C-alpha positions in Angstrom: 0.8 10.0 -19.9 -2.1 9.1 -17.7 -3.5 12.9 -17.0 -0.5 13.5 -14.8 -0.4 17.4 -16.6 -2.9 18.4 -13.9 -0.7 17.4 -11.3 2.7 19.1 -12.3 4.4 22.2 -10.8 4.6 25.0 -13.1 7.8 24.3 -14.9 8.4 20.9 -14.0 9.1 17.6 -16.5 8.4 14.3 -16.4 11.3 11.8 -16.5 9.3 8.7 -16.1 5.9 7.3 -15.8 4.4 3.8 -15.3 2.3 1.1 -13.4 2.6 -1.9 -11.7 3.4 -4.9 -14.3 2.2 -7.5 -11.8 -0.6 -7.3 -8.9 0.8 -8.9 -5.8 -1.5 -9.2 -3.4 0.9 -10.7 -0.6 3.4 -8.6 1.0 6.3 -9.6 3.4 4.0 -7.7 6.2 1.2 -10.0 5.6 3.4 -12.7 7.9 2.7 -11.1 10.6 -1.1 -10.1 10.1 -2.6 -12.9 8.4 -2.6 -15.7 11.3 -3.6 -12.9 13.5 -6.4 -11.9 11.0 -7.9 -15.6 11.5 -7.5 -15.8 14.5 -9.4 -12.2 15.3 -12.2 -13.6 12.7 -12.2 -16.7 14.0 -13.0 -15.6 17.8 -15.3 -13.0 16.6 -17.6 -14.9 14.5 -17.4 -17.7 17.4 -18.4 -15.0 20.2 -21.3 -14.0 17.6 -22.6 -17.4 17.3 -22.3 -18.4 20.9 -24.4 -14.6 21.6 -27.0 -15.4 19.2 -27.4 -18.9 20.4 -27.6 -18.1 23.9 -31.4 -17.2 25.7 -32.6 -14.1 25.9 -29.3 -12.1 24.2 -31.5 -9.6 23.0 -29.2 -6.9 21.1 -26.0 -8.1 22.7 -25.3 -10.2 19.4 -24.9 -6.7 17.7 -21.8 -6.0 19.8 -20.1 -8.7 17.9 -21.0 -7.7 14.4 -18.2 -4.8 14.4 -15.7 -7.5 15.6 -16.4 -10.1 12.4 -17.2 -7.2 10.0 -13.6 -5.7 10.5 -12.0 -9.8 11.1 -13.8 -10.6 7.5 -11.7 -7.2 6.3 -8.3 -8.2 7.6 -9.1 -12.0 6.1 -9.9 -10.8 2.9 -11.2 -7.5 2.2 -7.3 -5.8 2.1 -6.4 -7.7 -0.3 -9.8 -7.2 -2.8 -8.7 -3.6 -1.9 -5.2 -3.6 -2.5 -6.1 -5.6 -5.4 -8.5 -2.4 -6.9 -5.5 0.1 -5.8 -3.1 -2.0 -7.6 -5.2 -1.9 -11.0 -5.6 2.0 -10.8 -2.2 3.2 -9.9 0.5 5.1 -11.9 3.6 6.6 -11.0 5.1 9.1 -12.2 8.7 10.4 -11.6 9.2 14.2 -12.6 12.7 16.2 -11.7 11.5 17.2 -8.6 8.8 14.6 -6.8 7.4 11.6 -7.5 3.8 11.1 -7.7 1.4 8.1 -7.0 -1.8 8.6 -8.3 -4.0 5.7 -7.2 -5.9 4.3 -4.0 -9.0 1.7 -4.6 -10.9 4.9 -6.7 -8.0 5.7 -8.8 -8.4 9.3 -6.9 -5.7 9.3 -4.3 -2.7 11.5 -5.1 0.4 11.1 -2.8 3.3 13.2 -3.8 7.0 13.0 -2.3 9.7 15.7 -3.3 12.8 13.6 -4.1 15.1 16.5 -1.9 13.6 14.7 1.1 13.7 11.2 0.2 16.6 8.4 1.1 17.9 7.4 -2.3 16.4 4.7 -4.2 16.6 0.7 -3.3 15.2 -1.6 -5.5 14.4 -5.4 -5.3 14.7 -7.0 -9.1 13.2 -10.0 -10.5 15.1 -12.3 -13.2 13.3 -10.5 -16.4 14.5 -6.6 -14.9 11.2 -5.9 -13.4 10.8 -5.0 -9.8 9.9 -2.7 -7.0 11.8 0.9 -5.7 11.6 2.1 -2.6 13.4 4.7 -0.4 16.0 3.8 1.6 14.3 0.6 2.5 11.3 -2.3 1.9 9.0 -2.6 5.0 9.6 -4.9 7.2 7.1 -7.2 8.9 7.2 -5.0 12.1 6.1 -2.1 10.4 2.9 -3.3 10.0 2.2 -2.4 13.6 4.1 0.8 13.5 2.5 3.7 11.8 3.0 6.2 14.4 0.4 9.0 14.8 0.0 10.0 11.7 -0.9 6.7 9.8 -2.4 4.7 12.9 -1.8 0.8 12.4 -1.1 -0.1 9.1 -3.0 -3.0 8.9 -6.0 -0.9 7.3 -3.8 0.7 4.1 -3.3 -0.8 0.8 0.3 0.7 1.2 2.5 -0.1 4.1 5.0 3.1 3.9 5.0 6.3 4.8 7.1 6.9 1.6 6.0 5.9 -2.1 6.9 2.7 -3.3 7.0 1.6 -6.9 5.7 -1.8 -6.9 6.5 -4.4 -10.1 7.5 -1.9 -12.4 9.5 -2.6 -15.8 12.8 -2.2 -16.1 13.5 -1.1 -12.5 17.2 -0.7 -12.6 16.3 2.0 -15.6 13.5 3.8 -12.9 16.4 3.8 -10.2 19.0 5.3 -12.3 16.6 8.3 -13.1 15.0 8.5 -10.0 19.0 8.7 -8.5 20.2 11.1 -11.3 17.3 13.7 -10.1 18.1 13.1 -6.7 21.7 14.3 -7.4 20.5 17.0 -10.0 17.7 18.7 -7.1 
């Protein structure tokens, strides 16, 4: 186990534990976000360069710096954050919860009670590995629909409010484990 014992509730049993096998940086939600990001960053850089070249600009170019920083993050930084988060992620399925420990620092802990989650669905690769989501995987437009709680998901390394177990080995076995625990709970 990867130190999950301290996060277990009294009487809770670990049914499965694992980590991502592969660290996919590009997801479906990036299909819309990447072109937007390139346009944003390009516009911000052009604006900043023009502001710097103008006579008597004073502090005016500083106004463009935050927009360039956001643009660079959207184009490249979020992929670095996603890579860091993926390498530090550990998934645990207990008889009552899904526990995901990860995030860019490895310190973020997300839990969800199995009884509150929709049935698991999987996207399986030919080698049997794959990803597991609850109810469905986020679609392309979901990056923009985070609601008041989550905001715009383009900032996040995780595009869903429910846990997603990305790129785990033997994803069918994990799905069956989750489904059995949901039925028992």
